[in-house]
DOLO-250987 format. One record per residue (C-alpha): residue number from 1; residue in one letter; y, z, x. Coordinates in Angstrom, 3 decimals. Layout:
REC  seq  type         y         z         x
REC  NUM     A         Y         Z         X
...
***
This chain:
REC  seq  type         y         z         x
REC    1     X   155.978    72.213   140.965
REC    2     X   155.666    74.915   143.212
REC    3     X   151.972    77.323   145.312
REC    4     X   152.846    80.104   142.911
REC    5     X   153.250    78.160   140.603
REC    6     X   149.491    76.250   140.853
REC    7     X   148.290    79.439   142.116
REC    8     X   148.063    80.674   138.485
REC    9     X   146.982    77.541   136.559
REC   10     X   144.273    77.798   139.120
REC   11     X   143.716    80.982   139.099
REC   12     X   143.655    80.350   134.469
REC   13     X   141.261    77.809   135.487
REC   14     X   138.043    79.221   137.505
REC   15     X   138.157    82.547   134.728
REC   16     X   138.493    80.520   131.666
REC   17     X   135.225    78.306   133.934
REC   18     X   133.767    81.823   134.213
REC   19     X   135.026    82.992   130.716
REC   20     X   132.733    79.976   129.763
REC   21     X   129.722    80.465   131.697
REC   22     X   129.396    83.677   130.442
REC   23     X   129.048    82.914   127.072
REC   24     X   126.114    80.661   127.385
REC   25     X   124.543    83.393   129.229
REC   26     X   124.974    85.670   127.009
REC   27     X   123.685    82.731   124.587
REC   28     X   121.210    82.587   126.268
REC   29     X   119.804    86.098   125.589
REC   30     X   120.116    85.250   122.239
REC   31     X   116.248    84.080   120.807
REC   32     X   116.260    80.984   118.843
REC   33     X   112.251    81.111   117.081
REC   34     X   111.261    79.378   120.798
REC   35     X   109.952    81.607   124.191
REC   36     X   112.569    81.788   126.577
REC   37     X   112.321    83.831   129.762
REC   38     X   116.419    84.786   129.409
REC   39     X   114.977    86.513   126.221
REC   40     X   113.818    89.065   128.515
REC   41     X   114.966    88.968   132.548
REC   42     X   117.666    91.438   132.426
REC   43     X   115.804    94.381   130.643
REC   44     X   115.525    97.320   132.494
REC   45     X   112.361    98.848   133.629
REC   46     X   111.609   101.608   135.281
REC   47     X   111.364   101.224   139.257
REC   48     X   109.950   103.826   141.720
REC   49     X   113.136   105.776   140.590
REC   50     X   115.171   102.621   139.877
REC   51     X   116.103   100.920   136.861
REC   52     X   115.151    97.225   137.173
REC   53     X   115.345    93.756   135.811
REC   54     X   112.305    92.261   134.187
REC   55     X   112.812    89.085   136.435
REC   56     X   113.007    90.843   139.822
REC   57     X   109.409    92.552   139.301
REC   58     X   107.909    90.287   137.634
REC   59     X   107.479    85.952   137.561
REC   60     X   108.368    84.857   133.376
REC   61     X   106.934    81.556   132.430
REC   62     X   106.842    80.536   129.100
REC   63     X   103.100    78.781   128.164
REC   64     X   104.453    77.000   125.005
REC   65     X   106.983    77.249   122.925
REC   66     X   105.849    80.393   120.995
REC   67     X   104.794    82.442   123.719
REC   68     X   106.079    84.525   127.436
REC   69     X   104.343    85.515   129.762
REC   70     X   105.384    88.121   132.568
REC   71     X   102.882    87.873   135.220
REC   72     X   104.578    91.155   138.004
REC   73     X   104.445    91.294   140.978
REC   74     X   102.528    94.909   140.994
REC   75     X    99.492    95.752   138.569
REC   76     X   101.288    99.046   138.230
REC   77     X   104.050    97.835   136.632
REC   78     X   102.216    96.181   133.278
REC   79     X   102.796    99.361   131.523
REC   80     X   105.707   100.277   132.676
REC   81     X   107.369    96.459   131.425
REC   82     X   105.314    96.712   128.057
REC   83     X   107.265   100.162   127.666
REC   84     X   110.302    98.991   128.160
REC   85     X   109.952    95.744   125.933
REC   86     X   108.921    98.164   123.132
REC   87     X   111.745   100.246   123.662
REC   88     X   113.646    97.079   123.739
REC   89     X   116.033    95.802   120.499
REC   90     X   113.718    92.484   120.832
REC   91     X   111.794    93.537   118.337
REC   92     X   108.250    92.236   120.336
REC   93     X   104.581    94.180   119.987
REC   94     X   103.982    93.122   123.858
REC   95     X   100.026    91.992   124.245
REC   96     X    98.510    93.792   127.446
REC   97     X    95.578    91.872   129.581
REC   98     X    94.096    92.205   132.687
REC   99     X    96.972    91.895   134.828
REC  100     X    99.956    90.799   132.516
REC  101     X   102.203    90.614   129.291
REC  102     X   102.111    88.332   127.092
REC  103     X   104.373    88.048   124.161
REC  104     X   104.006    86.247   121.174
REC  105     X   107.804    85.298   119.331
REC  106     X   106.742    84.386   115.857
REC  107     X   108.819    82.209   114.125
REC  108     X   112.693    83.558   112.612
REC  109     X   112.772    84.400   109.154
REC  110     X   115.716    82.530   106.670
REC  111     X   117.943    86.513   106.862
REC  112     X   116.953    86.620   110.437
REC  113     X   118.382    83.480   111.572
REC  114     X   122.139    84.587   109.915
REC  115     X   121.599    87.773   110.595
REC  116     X   121.450    85.622   114.652
REC  117     X   124.349    83.362   114.184
REC  118     X   126.571    85.892   113.313
REC  119     X   125.675    87.551   116.797
REC  120     X   126.637    84.325   118.366
REC  121     X   130.213    83.683   116.207
REC  122     X   130.693    87.080   117.316
REC  123     X   129.628    86.195   121.282
REC  124     X   132.034    83.015   120.799
REC  125     X   134.642    84.850   119.510
REC  126     X   134.275    87.828   122.107
REC  127     X   134.906    84.518   124.067
REC  128     X   137.309    83.510   123.167
REC  129     X   139.584    86.011   123.745
REC  130     X   138.862    86.096   126.558
REC  131     X   140.612    82.530   127.251
REC  132     X   143.461    83.818   125.391
REC  133     X   143.651    86.986   127.060
REC  134     X   143.902    84.962   130.391
REC  135     X   146.411    82.036   129.167
REC  136     X   148.697    85.678   127.999
REC  137     X   147.977    87.193   132.058
REC  138     X   149.108    83.353   133.216
REC  139     X   151.289    83.850   131.537
REC  140     X   153.250    87.159   131.575
REC  141     X   152.687    86.045   135.818
REC  142     X   154.780    82.683   135.018
REC  143     X   157.965    84.279   133.499
REC  144     X   157.752    86.970   136.730
REC  145     X   158.317    84.082   138.374
REC  146     X   161.227    82.375   135.837
REC  147     X   163.167    86.083   136.326
REC  148     X   162.317    86.420   140.605
REC  149     X   164.139    82.645   140.377
REC  150     X   162.050    79.525   139.427
REC  151     X   163.641    77.309   137.661
REC  152     X   162.662    77.536   134.174
REC  153     X   161.770    74.232   133.492
REC  154     X   158.643    74.141   135.981
REC  155     X   157.867    77.245   134.118
REC  156     X   157.803    75.861   130.792
REC  157     X   155.786    72.689   131.888
REC  158     X   153.230    75.540   133.386
REC  159     X   153.178    77.120   130.446
REC  160     X   153.057    73.581   128.457
REC  161     X   149.208    73.528   131.027
REC  162     X   148.339    76.525   130.429
REC  163     X   148.489    76.500   126.538
REC  164     X   146.710    73.062   127.068
REC  165     X   144.099    74.664   129.310
REC  166     X   143.234    77.007   126.943
REC  167     X   143.198    74.530   123.793
REC  168     X   140.164    72.616   126.136
REC  169     X   138.428    75.606   127.140
REC  170     X   138.372    77.214   123.034
REC  171     X   136.865    73.269   122.329
REC  172     X   133.832    74.189   124.522
REC  173     X   133.887    78.004   123.002
REC  174     X   133.336    75.952   119.570
REC  175     X   130.578    73.555   121.237
REC  176     X   128.490    76.271   122.549
REC  177     X   128.819    77.777   119.245
REC  178     X   127.640    74.638   117.519
REC  179     X   124.645    73.784   119.388
REC  180     X   123.458    77.404   119.059
REC  181     X   123.991    77.517   115.668
REC  182     X   122.179    74.476   114.998
REC  183     X   119.311    75.204   117.504
REC  184     X   118.759    78.791   115.874
REC  185     X   118.949    77.044   112.340
REC  186     X   116.345    74.524   113.112
REC  187     X   113.045    75.461   111.443
***
């Protein structure tokens, strides 16, 4: 197998891994009935005129399964963080304490659980689409190599490897979906 083909295969593998990691990080942001710092750490607050993620201006902890405690490093950020949470689509009501914010995570209703599962399915489908697009791009590149003189058998073997790789990463996406769906639907 030529170096160029090996290069395309390793690029495809790396891109597919990144796609799975990205999907996993997006799924962590979807709340499953229990408190997780990932739910709020990417929310942006106005920090001296610059939109900054909460995780860069405060410490986020989970004292128990249904509570998030956000403790800003500067006391004047408490109001800004509270405002950012209220304006977000989390539907959470921040409780201001002296130098921190407490978020109580309410239990999910059955309807809300179904909505979250739809959101999770949509997110994993986007990840699968990304993987399929990577496969398409690599196969296009391999066909260009064939036109440039690489043997047809080598290209066909590489395309088979790309398909096998794609199938394995699609299975990983399905595993992420099943795990998150079970997490959400567990009362």
